[in-house]
HTML snippet that shows the backbone in 3Dmol.js (N, CA, C, O; Angstrom):
<script src="https://3Dmol.org/build/3Dmol-min.js"></script>
<div id="view" style="width:600px;height:400px;position:relative"></div>
<script>
const pdb = `
ATOM      1  N   MET A   1       2.442  -2.923   0.834  1.00  0.00           N
ATOM      2  CA  MET A   1       2.767  -4.203   1.423  1.00  0.00           C
ATOM      3  C   MET A   1       2.552  -5.268   0.358  1.00  0.00           C
ATOM      4  O   MET A   1       1.425  -5.525  -0.064  1.00  0.00           O
ATOM      5  N   TRP A   2       3.615  -5.864  -0.055  1.00  0.00           N
ATOM      6  CA  TRP A   2       3.624  -6.787  -1.174  1.00  0.00           C
ATOM      7  C   TRP A   2       2.827  -8.043  -0.887  1.00  0.00           C
ATOM      8  O   TRP A   2       2.889  -8.572   0.223  1.00  0.00           O
ATOM      9  N   GLY A   3       2.071  -8.535  -1.875  1.00  0.00           N
ATOM     10  CA  GLY A   3       1.390  -9.814  -1.761  1.00  0.00           C
ATOM     11  C   GLY A   3      -0.001  -9.779  -1.159  1.00  0.00           C
ATOM     12  O   GLY A   3      -0.574 -10.832  -0.881  1.00  0.00           O
ATOM     13  N   MET A   4      -0.554  -8.604  -0.952  1.00  0.00           N
ATOM     14  CA  MET A   4      -1.882  -8.507  -0.386  1.00  0.00           C
ATOM     15  C   MET A   4      -2.836  -7.966  -1.434  1.00  0.00           C
ATOM     16  O   MET A   4      -2.432  -7.215  -2.322  1.00  0.00           O
ATOM     17  N   ASP A   5      -4.093  -8.344  -1.332  1.00  0.00           N
ATOM     18  CA  ASP A   5      -5.095  -7.922  -2.296  1.00  0.00           C
ATOM     19  C   ASP A   5      -5.846  -6.711  -1.772  1.00  0.00           C
ATOM     20  O   ASP A   5      -6.427  -6.755  -0.687  1.00  0.00           O
ATOM     21  N   ILE A   6      -5.834  -5.624  -2.546  1.00  0.00           N
ATOM     22  CA  ILE A   6      -6.598  -4.436  -2.179  1.00  0.00           C
ATOM     23  C   ILE A   6      -7.969  -4.557  -2.829  1.00  0.00           C
ATOM     24  O   ILE A   6      -8.080  -4.584  -4.055  1.00  0.00           O
ATOM     25  N   HIS A   7      -9.020  -4.631  -2.001  1.00  0.00           N
ATOM     26  CA  HIS A   7     -10.373  -4.817  -2.507  1.00  0.00           C
ATOM     27  C   HIS A   7     -11.073  -3.501  -2.794  1.00  0.00           C
ATOM     28  O   HIS A   7     -11.919  -3.444  -3.687  1.00  0.00           O
ATOM     29  N   ASP A   8     -10.758  -2.480  -2.092  1.00  0.00           N
ATOM     30  CA  ASP A   8     -11.247  -1.142  -2.385  1.00  0.00           C
ATOM     31  C   ASP A   8     -10.208  -0.179  -1.846  1.00  0.00           C
ATOM     32  O   ASP A   8      -9.162  -0.602  -1.353  1.00  0.00           O
ATOM     33  N   GLU A   9     -10.483   1.099  -1.936  1.00  0.00           N
ATOM     34  CA  GLU A   9      -9.455   2.065  -1.542  1.00  0.00           C
ATOM     35  C   GLU A   9      -9.214   2.130  -0.040  1.00  0.00           C
ATOM     36  O   GLU A   9      -8.258   2.768   0.398  1.00  0.00           O
ATOM     37  N   ASN A  10     -10.065   1.479   0.762  1.00  0.00           N
ATOM     38  CA  ASN A  10      -9.929   1.579   2.213  1.00  0.00           C
ATOM     39  C   ASN A  10      -9.595   0.277   2.927  1.00  0.00           C
ATOM     40  O   ASN A  10      -9.458   0.275   4.150  1.00  0.00           O
ATOM     41  N   SER A  11      -9.459  -0.827   2.205  1.00  0.00           N
ATOM     42  CA  SER A  11      -9.153  -2.082   2.890  1.00  0.00           C
ATOM     43  C   SER A  11      -8.349  -3.012   1.994  1.00  0.00           C
ATOM     44  O   SER A  11      -8.278  -2.831   0.778  1.00  0.00           O
ATOM     45  N   LEU A  12      -7.754  -3.998   2.619  1.00  0.00           N
ATOM     46  CA  LEU A  12      -7.072  -5.057   1.891  1.00  0.00           C
ATOM     47  C   LEU A  12      -7.316  -6.351   2.631  1.00  0.00           C
ATOM     48  O   LEU A  12      -7.665  -6.337   3.811  1.00  0.00           O
ATOM     49  N   THR A  13      -7.138  -7.465   1.957  1.00  0.00           N
ATOM     50  CA  THR A  13      -7.399  -8.771   2.545  1.00  0.00           C
ATOM     51  C   THR A  13      -6.127  -9.591   2.588  1.00  0.00           C
ATOM     52  O   THR A  13      -5.387  -9.665   1.607  1.00  0.00           O
ATOM     53  N   ILE A  14      -5.885 -10.196   3.714  1.00  0.00           N
ATOM     54  CA  ILE A  14      -4.802 -11.153   3.868  1.00  0.00           C
ATOM     55  C   ILE A  14      -5.483 -12.490   4.117  1.00  0.00           C
ATOM     56  O   ILE A  14      -6.113 -12.678   5.158  1.00  0.00           O
ATOM     57  N   ASP A  15      -5.365 -13.405   3.190  1.00  0.00           N
ATOM     58  CA  ASP A  15      -6.025 -14.706   3.293  1.00  0.00           C
ATOM     59  C   ASP A  15      -4.966 -15.773   3.502  1.00  0.00           C
ATOM     60  O   ASP A  15      -4.160 -16.041   2.610  1.00  0.00           O
ATOM     61  N   CYS A  16      -4.966 -16.372   4.659  1.00  0.00           N
ATOM     62  CA  CYS A  16      -3.949 -17.377   4.974  1.00  0.00           C
ATOM     63  C   CYS A  16      -3.992 -18.553   4.004  1.00  0.00           C
ATOM     64  O   CYS A  16      -2.972 -19.209   3.793  1.00  0.00           O
ATOM     65  N   ALA A  17      -5.144 -18.833   3.413  1.00  0.00           N
ATOM     66  CA  ALA A  17      -5.262 -19.943   2.469  1.00  0.00           C
ATOM     67  C   ALA A  17      -4.460 -19.693   1.198  1.00  0.00           C
ATOM     68  O   ALA A  17      -4.115 -20.641   0.494  1.00  0.00           O
ATOM     69  N   THR A  18      -4.159 -18.431   0.894  1.00  0.00           N
ATOM     70  CA  THR A  18      -3.394 -18.120  -0.317  1.00  0.00           C
ATOM     71  C   THR A  18      -1.963 -17.708  -0.013  1.00  0.00           C
ATOM     72  O   THR A  18      -1.231 -17.307  -0.917  1.00  0.00           O
ATOM     73  N   CYS A  19      -1.558 -17.799   1.236  1.00  0.00           N
ATOM     74  CA  CYS A  19      -0.200 -17.406   1.616  1.00  0.00           C
ATOM     75  C   CYS A  19       0.772 -18.543   1.321  1.00  0.00           C
ATOM     76  O   CYS A  19       0.508 -19.694   1.666  1.00  0.00           O
ATOM     77  N   THR A  20       1.885 -18.224   0.689  1.00  0.00           N
ATOM     78  CA  THR A  20       2.885 -19.239   0.360  1.00  0.00           C
ATOM     79  C   THR A  20       3.621 -19.754   1.595  1.00  0.00           C
ATOM     80  O   THR A  20       4.307 -20.774   1.521  1.00  0.00           O
ATOM     81  N   ALA A  21       3.490 -19.072   2.719  1.00  0.00           N
ATOM     82  CA  ALA A  21       4.147 -19.511   3.955  1.00  0.00           C
ATOM     83  C   ALA A  21       3.207 -20.289   4.873  1.00  0.00           C
ATOM     84  O   ALA A  21       3.563 -20.607   6.007  1.00  0.00           O
ATOM     85  N   GLN A  22       2.007 -20.593   4.380  1.00  0.00           N
ATOM     86  CA  GLN A  22       1.020 -21.302   5.196  1.00  0.00           C
ATOM     87  C   GLN A  22       1.591 -22.624   5.706  1.00  0.00           C
ATOM     88  O   GLN A  22       2.287 -23.336   4.983  1.00  0.00           O
ATOM     89  N   ASN A  23       1.284 -22.935   6.966  1.00  0.00           N
ATOM     90  CA  ASN A  23       1.711 -24.185   7.622  1.00  0.00           C
ATOM     91  C   ASN A  23       3.225 -24.335   7.693  1.00  0.00           C
ATOM     92  O   ASN A  23       3.755 -25.442   7.595  1.00  0.00           O
ATOM     93  N   SER A  24       3.907 -23.222   7.863  1.00  0.00           N
ATOM     94  CA  SER A  24       5.365 -23.248   8.002  1.00  0.00           C
ATOM     95  C   SER A  24       5.737 -22.556   9.314  1.00  0.00           C
ATOM     96  O   SER A  24       4.875 -21.952   9.954  1.00  0.00           O
ATOM     97  N   PRO A  25       6.996 -22.632   9.722  1.00  0.00           N
ATOM     98  CA  PRO A  25       7.415 -21.889  10.914  1.00  0.00           C
ATOM     99  C   PRO A  25       7.154 -20.384  10.781  1.00  0.00           C
ATOM    100  O   PRO A  25       6.881 -19.712  11.775  1.00  0.00           O
ATOM    101  N   THR A  26       7.238 -19.861   9.563  1.00  0.00           N
ATOM    102  CA  THR A  26       6.949 -18.447   9.328  1.00  0.00           C
ATOM    103  C   THR A  26       5.501 -18.138   9.678  1.00  0.00           C
ATOM    104  O   THR A  26       5.216 -17.111  10.293  1.00  0.00           O
ATOM    105  N   CYS A  27       4.592 -19.012   9.292  1.00  0.00           N
ATOM    106  CA  CYS A  27       3.166 -18.835   9.576  1.00  0.00           C
ATOM    107  C   CYS A  27       2.921 -18.768  11.088  1.00  0.00           C
ATOM    108  O   CYS A  27       2.141 -17.941  11.561  1.00  0.00           O
ATOM    109  N   GLU A  28       3.584 -19.632  11.828  1.00  0.00           N
ATOM    110  CA  GLU A  28       3.401 -19.679  13.277  1.00  0.00           C
ATOM    111  C   GLU A  28       3.839 -18.386  13.959  1.00  0.00           C
ATOM    112  O   GLU A  28       3.370 -18.075  15.053  1.00  0.00           O
ATOM    113  N   ASP A  29       4.733 -17.630  13.322  1.00  0.00           N
ATOM    114  CA  ASP A  29       5.276 -16.401  13.898  1.00  0.00           C
ATOM    115  C   ASP A  29       4.771 -15.150  13.179  1.00  0.00           C
ATOM    116  O   ASP A  29       5.376 -14.085  13.301  1.00  0.00           O
ATOM    117  N   CYS A  30       3.679 -15.265  12.439  1.00  0.00           N
ATOM    118  CA  CYS A  30       3.171 -14.160  11.619  1.00  0.00           C
ATOM    119  C   CYS A  30       2.546 -13.066  12.494  1.00  0.00           C
ATOM    120  O   CYS A  30       1.682 -13.348  13.324  1.00  0.00           O
ATOM    121  N   VAL A  31       2.983 -11.829  12.304  1.00  0.00           N
ATOM    122  CA  VAL A  31       2.461 -10.709  13.089  1.00  0.00           C
ATOM    123  C   VAL A  31       0.978 -10.479  12.811  1.00  0.00           C
ATOM    124  O   VAL A  31       0.243 -10.085  13.717  1.00  0.00           O
ATOM    125  N   VAL A  32       0.528 -10.711  11.603  1.00  0.00           N
ATOM    126  CA  VAL A  32      -0.890 -10.517  11.284  1.00  0.00           C
ATOM    127  C   VAL A  32      -1.739 -11.525  12.052  1.00  0.00           C
ATOM    128  O   VAL A  32      -2.764 -11.160  12.628  1.00  0.00           O
ATOM    129  N   THR A  33      -1.324 -12.778  12.063  1.00  0.00           N
ATOM    130  CA  THR A  33      -2.051 -13.794  12.821  1.00  0.00           C
ATOM    131  C   THR A  33      -2.123 -13.403  14.295  1.00  0.00           C
ATOM    132  O   THR A  33      -3.178 -13.513  14.918  1.00  0.00           O
ATOM    133  N   PHE A  34      -1.018 -12.956  14.842  1.00  0.00           N
ATOM    134  CA  PHE A  34      -0.964 -12.571  16.250  1.00  0.00           C
ATOM    135  C   PHE A  34      -1.854 -11.366  16.541  1.00  0.00           C
ATOM    136  O   PHE A  34      -2.634 -11.393  17.493  1.00  0.00           O
ATOM    137  N   LEU A  35      -1.749 -10.309  15.734  1.00  0.00           N
ATOM    138  CA  LEU A  35      -2.494  -9.078  15.998  1.00  0.00           C
ATOM    139  C   LEU A  35      -3.991  -9.240  15.807  1.00  0.00           C
ATOM    140  O   LEU A  35      -4.774  -8.643  16.546  1.00  0.00           O
ATOM    141  N   CYS A  36      -4.394 -10.020  14.852  1.00  0.00           N
ATOM    142  CA  CYS A  36      -5.816 -10.115  14.520  1.00  0.00           C
ATOM    143  C   CYS A  36      -6.533 -11.269  15.210  1.00  0.00           C
ATOM    144  O   CYS A  36      -7.762 -11.335  15.187  1.00  0.00           O
ATOM    145  N   LEU A  37      -5.775 -12.183  15.825  1.00  0.00           N
ATOM    146  CA  LEU A  37      -6.378 -13.305  16.549  1.00  0.00           C
ATOM    147  C   LEU A  37      -7.470 -13.995  15.738  1.00  0.00           C
ATOM    148  O   LEU A  37      -8.571 -14.229  16.236  1.00  0.00           O
ATOM    149  N   ARG A  38      -7.160 -14.314  14.508  1.00  0.00           N
ATOM    150  CA  ARG A  38      -8.130 -14.943  13.616  1.00  0.00           C
ATOM    151  C   ARG A  38      -8.336 -16.406  13.969  1.00  0.00           C
ATOM    152  O   ARG A  38      -7.500 -17.025  14.627  1.00  0.00           O
ATOM    153  N   GLU A  39      -9.446 -16.944  13.529  1.00  0.00           N
ATOM    154  CA  GLU A  39      -9.676 -18.384  13.616  1.00  0.00           C
ATOM    155  C   GLU A  39      -8.878 -19.038  12.492  1.00  0.00           C
ATOM    156  O   GLU A  39      -8.757 -18.451  11.417  1.00  0.00           O
ATOM    157  N   PRO A  40      -8.336 -20.225  12.705  1.00  0.00           N
ATOM    158  CA  PRO A  40      -7.577 -20.887  11.636  1.00  0.00           C
ATOM    159  C   PRO A  40      -8.397 -21.006  10.353  1.00  0.00           C
ATOM    160  O   PRO A  40      -9.551 -21.436  10.378  1.00  0.00           O
ATOM    161  N   GLY A  41      -7.792 -20.621   9.243  1.00  0.00           N
ATOM    162  CA  GLY A  41      -8.446 -20.707   7.942  1.00  0.00           C
ATOM    163  C   GLY A  41      -9.219 -19.465   7.538  1.00  0.00           C
ATOM    164  O   GLY A  41      -9.631 -19.358   6.382  1.00  0.00           O
ATOM    165  N   ASP A  42      -9.432 -18.525   8.446  1.00  0.00           N
ATOM    166  CA  ASP A  42     -10.165 -17.307   8.110  1.00  0.00           C
ATOM    167  C   ASP A  42      -9.247 -16.286   7.457  1.00  0.00           C
ATOM    168  O   ASP A  42      -8.072 -16.181   7.810  1.00  0.00           O
ATOM    169  N   ALA A  43      -9.785 -15.536   6.505  1.00  0.00           N
ATOM    170  CA  ALA A  43      -9.049 -14.415   5.924  1.00  0.00           C
ATOM    171  C   ALA A  43      -9.059 -13.268   6.924  1.00  0.00           C
ATOM    172  O   ALA A  43      -9.971 -13.160   7.744  1.00  0.00           O
ATOM    173  N   VAL A  44      -8.054 -12.420   6.857  1.00  0.00           N
ATOM    174  CA  VAL A  44      -7.962 -11.245   7.710  1.00  0.00           C
ATOM    175  C   VAL A  44      -8.117 -10.027   6.819  1.00  0.00           C
ATOM    176  O   VAL A  44      -7.384  -9.874   5.841  1.00  0.00           O
ATOM    177  N   VAL A  45      -9.062  -9.159   7.145  1.00  0.00           N
ATOM    178  CA  VAL A  45      -9.259  -7.928   6.387  1.00  0.00           C
ATOM    179  C   VAL A  45      -8.907  -6.774   7.308  1.00  0.00           C
ATOM    180  O   VAL A  45      -9.497  -6.619   8.378  1.00  0.00           O
ATOM    181  N   ILE A  46      -7.945  -5.967   6.889  1.00  0.00           N
ATOM    182  CA  ILE A  46      -7.583  -4.782   7.663  1.00  0.00           C
ATOM    183  C   ILE A  46      -7.714  -3.571   6.760  1.00  0.00           C
ATOM    184  O   ILE A  46      -7.556  -3.670   5.543  1.00  0.00           O
ATOM    185  N   ASP A  47      -8.006  -2.425   7.365  1.00  0.00           N
ATOM    186  CA  ASP A  47      -8.115  -1.233   6.535  1.00  0.00           C
ATOM    187  C   ASP A  47      -6.723  -0.655   6.286  1.00  0.00           C
ATOM    188  O   ASP A  47      -5.746  -1.065   6.912  1.00  0.00           O
ATOM    189  N   LEU A  48      -6.651   0.292   5.373  1.00  0.00           N
ATOM    190  CA  LEU A  48      -5.347   0.827   4.988  1.00  0.00           C
ATOM    191  C   LEU A  48      -4.654   1.559   6.124  1.00  0.00           C
ATOM    192  O   LEU A  48      -3.425   1.583   6.177  1.00  0.00           O
ATOM    193  N   ALA A  49      -5.418   2.160   7.040  1.00  0.00           N
ATOM    194  CA  ALA A  49      -4.797   2.820   8.197  1.00  0.00           C
ATOM    195  C   ALA A  49      -4.074   1.786   9.063  1.00  0.00           C
ATOM    196  O   ALA A  49      -2.979   2.046   9.561  1.00  0.00           O
ATOM    197  N   GLU A  50      -4.688   0.614   9.241  1.00  0.00           N
ATOM    198  CA  GLU A  50      -4.038  -0.456  10.001  1.00  0.00           C
ATOM    199  C   GLU A  50      -2.810  -0.984   9.261  1.00  0.00           C
ATOM    200  O   GLU A  50      -1.791  -1.287   9.881  1.00  0.00           O
ATOM    201  N   ALA A  51      -2.908  -1.094   7.940  1.00  0.00           N
ATOM    202  CA  ALA A  51      -1.758  -1.543   7.142  1.00  0.00           C
ATOM    203  C   ALA A  51      -0.609  -0.549   7.261  1.00  0.00           C
ATOM    204  O   ALA A  51       0.551  -0.943   7.374  1.00  0.00           O
ATOM    205  N   ARG A  52      -0.935   0.732   7.235  1.00  0.00           N
ATOM    206  CA  ARG A  52       0.104   1.760   7.403  1.00  0.00           C
ATOM    207  C   ARG A  52       0.726   1.674   8.796  1.00  0.00           C
ATOM    208  O   ARG A  52       1.938   1.824   8.948  1.00  0.00           O
ATOM    209  N   ALA A  53      -0.104   1.433   9.807  1.00  0.00           N
ATOM    210  CA  ALA A  53       0.417   1.304  11.174  1.00  0.00           C
ATOM    211  C   ALA A  53       1.362   0.106  11.274  1.00  0.00           C
ATOM    212  O   ALA A  53       2.414   0.203  11.906  1.00  0.00           O
ATOM    213  N   LEU A  54       0.998  -1.018  10.659  1.00  0.00           N
ATOM    214  CA  LEU A  54       1.891  -2.179  10.647  1.00  0.00           C
ATOM    215  C   LEU A  54       3.205  -1.847   9.962  1.00  0.00           C
ATOM    216  O   LEU A  54       4.269  -2.264  10.418  1.00  0.00           O
ATOM    217  N   ARG A  55       3.134  -1.092   8.861  1.00  0.00           N
ATOM    218  CA  ARG A  55       4.350  -0.705   8.142  1.00  0.00           C
ATOM    219  C   ARG A  55       5.245   0.156   9.026  1.00  0.00           C
ATOM    220  O   ARG A  55       6.460  -0.043   9.056  1.00  0.00           O
ATOM    221  N   VAL A  56       4.653   1.118   9.752  1.00  0.00           N
ATOM    222  CA  VAL A  56       5.439   1.982  10.641  1.00  0.00           C
ATOM    223  C   VAL A  56       6.071   1.158  11.762  1.00  0.00           C
ATOM    224  O   VAL A  56       7.245   1.342  12.082  1.00  0.00           O
ATOM    225  N   LEU A  57       5.297   0.251  12.356  1.00  0.00           N
ATOM    226  CA  LEU A  57       5.848  -0.606  13.408  1.00  0.00           C
ATOM    227  C   LEU A  57       7.019  -1.429  12.885  1.00  0.00           C
ATOM    228  O   LEU A  57       8.017  -1.612  13.582  1.00  0.00           O
ATOM    229  N   THR A  58       6.894  -1.922  11.660  1.00  0.00           N
ATOM    230  CA  THR A  58       7.971  -2.709  11.054  1.00  0.00           C
ATOM    231  C   THR A  58       9.186  -1.843  10.770  1.00  0.00           C
ATOM    232  O   THR A  58      10.313  -2.229  11.079  1.00  0.00           O
ATOM    233  N   GLU A  59       8.962  -0.667  10.179  1.00  0.00           N
ATOM    234  CA  GLU A  59      10.075   0.217   9.813  1.00  0.00           C
ATOM    235  C   GLU A  59      10.851   0.710  11.030  1.00  0.00           C
ATOM    236  O   GLU A  59      12.043   1.000  10.931  1.00  0.00           O
ATOM    237  N   THR A  60      10.181   0.805  12.175  1.00  0.00           N
ATOM    238  CA  THR A  60      10.856   1.276  13.387  1.00  0.00           C
ATOM    239  C   THR A  60      11.394   0.129  14.244  1.00  0.00           C
ATOM    240  O   THR A  60      11.967   0.359  15.309  1.00  0.00           O
ATOM    241  N   GLY A  61      11.208  -1.103  13.774  1.00  0.00           N
ATOM    242  CA  GLY A  61      11.730  -2.257  14.490  1.00  0.00           C
ATOM    243  C   GLY A  61      10.872  -2.728  15.648  1.00  0.00           C
ATOM    244  O   GLY A  61      11.316  -3.557  16.442  1.00  0.00           O
ATOM    245  N   LEU A  62       9.646  -2.216  15.764  1.00  0.00           N
ATOM    246  CA  LEU A  62       8.773  -2.605  16.871  1.00  0.00           C
ATOM    247  C   LEU A  62       7.948  -3.851  16.577  1.00  0.00           C
ATOM    248  O   LEU A  62       7.350  -4.425  17.487  1.00  0.00           O
ATOM    249  N   ALA A  63       7.910  -4.272  15.325  1.00  0.00           N
ATOM    250  CA  ALA A  63       7.193  -5.489  14.933  1.00  0.00           C
ATOM    251  C   ALA A  63       7.966  -6.144  13.795  1.00  0.00           C
ATOM    252  O   ALA A  63       8.627  -5.460  13.014  1.00  0.00           O
ATOM    253  N   PRO A  64       7.883  -7.464  13.703  1.00  0.00           N
ATOM    254  CA  PRO A  64       8.548  -8.127  12.578  1.00  0.00           C
ATOM    255  C   PRO A  64       7.798  -7.819  11.283  1.00  0.00           C
ATOM    256  O   PRO A  64       6.625  -7.450  11.324  1.00  0.00           O
ATOM    257  N   PRO A  65       8.453  -7.964  10.151  1.00  0.00           N
ATOM    258  CA  PRO A  65       7.777  -7.683   8.884  1.00  0.00           C
ATOM    259  C   PRO A  65       6.633  -8.662   8.628  1.00  0.00           C
ATOM    260  O   PRO A  65       6.678  -9.815   9.057  1.00  0.00           O
ATOM    261  N   VAL A  66       5.609  -8.183   7.922  1.00  0.00           N
ATOM    262  CA  VAL A  66       4.526  -9.055   7.491  1.00  0.00           C
ATOM    263  C   VAL A  66       5.116  -9.995   6.449  1.00  0.00           C
ATOM    264  O   VAL A  66       5.714  -9.550   5.470  1.00  0.00           O
ATOM    265  N   ARG A  67       4.950 -11.271   6.659  1.00  0.00           N
ATOM    266  CA  ARG A  67       5.594 -12.262   5.790  1.00  0.00           C
ATOM    267  C   ARG A  67       4.645 -12.869   4.775  1.00  0.00           C
ATOM    268  O   ARG A  67       5.026 -13.781   4.040  1.00  0.00           O
ATOM    269  N   TYR A  68       3.420 -12.379   4.724  1.00  0.00           N
ATOM    270  CA  TYR A  68       2.439 -12.916   3.780  1.00  0.00           C
ATOM    271  C   TYR A  68       2.920 -12.731   2.353  1.00  0.00           C
ATOM    272  O   TYR A  68       3.344 -11.641   1.970  1.00  0.00           O
ATOM    273  N   ARG A  69       2.855 -13.783   1.577  1.00  0.00           N
ATOM    274  CA  ARG A  69       3.158 -13.733   0.158  1.00  0.00           C
ATOM    275  C   ARG A  69       2.065 -14.514  -0.545  1.00  0.00           C
ATOM    276  O   ARG A  69       1.983 -15.735  -0.407  1.00  0.00           O
ATOM    277  N   GLY A  70       1.232 -13.825  -1.291  1.00  0.00           N
ATOM    278  CA  GLY A  70       0.117 -14.475  -1.965  1.00  0.00           C
ATOM    279  C   GLY A  70       0.577 -15.468  -3.014  1.00  0.00           C
ATOM    280  O   GLY A  70       1.653 -15.324  -3.594  1.00  0.00           O
ATOM    281  N   VAL A  71      -0.243 -16.471  -3.250  1.00  0.00           N
ATOM    282  CA  VAL A  71       0.079 -17.492  -4.238  1.00  0.00           C
ATOM    283  C   VAL A  71       0.320 -16.860  -5.594  1.00  0.00           C
ATOM    284  O   VAL A  71       1.218 -17.288  -6.320  1.00  0.00           O
ATOM    285  N   SER A  72      -0.463 -15.849  -5.952  1.00  0.00           N
ATOM    286  CA  SER A  72      -0.305 -15.196  -7.256  1.00  0.00           C
ATOM    287  C   SER A  72       0.991 -14.405  -7.350  1.00  0.00           C
ATOM    288  O   SER A  72       1.390 -14.017  -8.448  1.00  0.00           O
ATOM    289  N   ALA A  73       1.658 -14.156  -6.226  1.00  0.00           N
ATOM    290  CA  ALA A  73       2.881 -13.351  -6.212  1.00  0.00           C
ATOM    291  C   ALA A  73       4.138 -14.184  -6.430  1.00  0.00           C
ATOM    292  O   ALA A  73       5.235 -13.628  -6.480  1.00  0.00           O
ATOM    293  N   ARG A  74       4.010 -15.495  -6.561  1.00  0.00           N
ATOM    294  CA  ARG A  74       5.189 -16.357  -6.733  1.00  0.00           C
ATOM    295  C   ARG A  74       5.915 -16.074  -7.998  1.00  0.00           C
ATOM    296  O   ARG A  74       6.926 -16.715  -8.285  1.00  0.00           O
TER     297      ARG A  74
END
`;
const viewer = $3Dmol.createViewer("view");
viewer.addModel(pdb, "pdb");
viewer.setStyle({}, {cartoon: {color: "spectrum"}});
viewer.zoomTo();
viewer.render();
</script>
């Protein structure tokens, strides 16, 4: 999943503060924000099994693609 930081072999972090889509219509419709019910401004850490599940849901059309794009990925 492009644009996410892998901190160790079992997890990755999605930080809304570093997302290039922050405070946009894309942000308001972000599947990660919806699934994780985070507080505004908090980073979301999911393990790789959850990331794989999101990928499968996206590939089968059951969830929209994760739109996070890290600032460093520009």
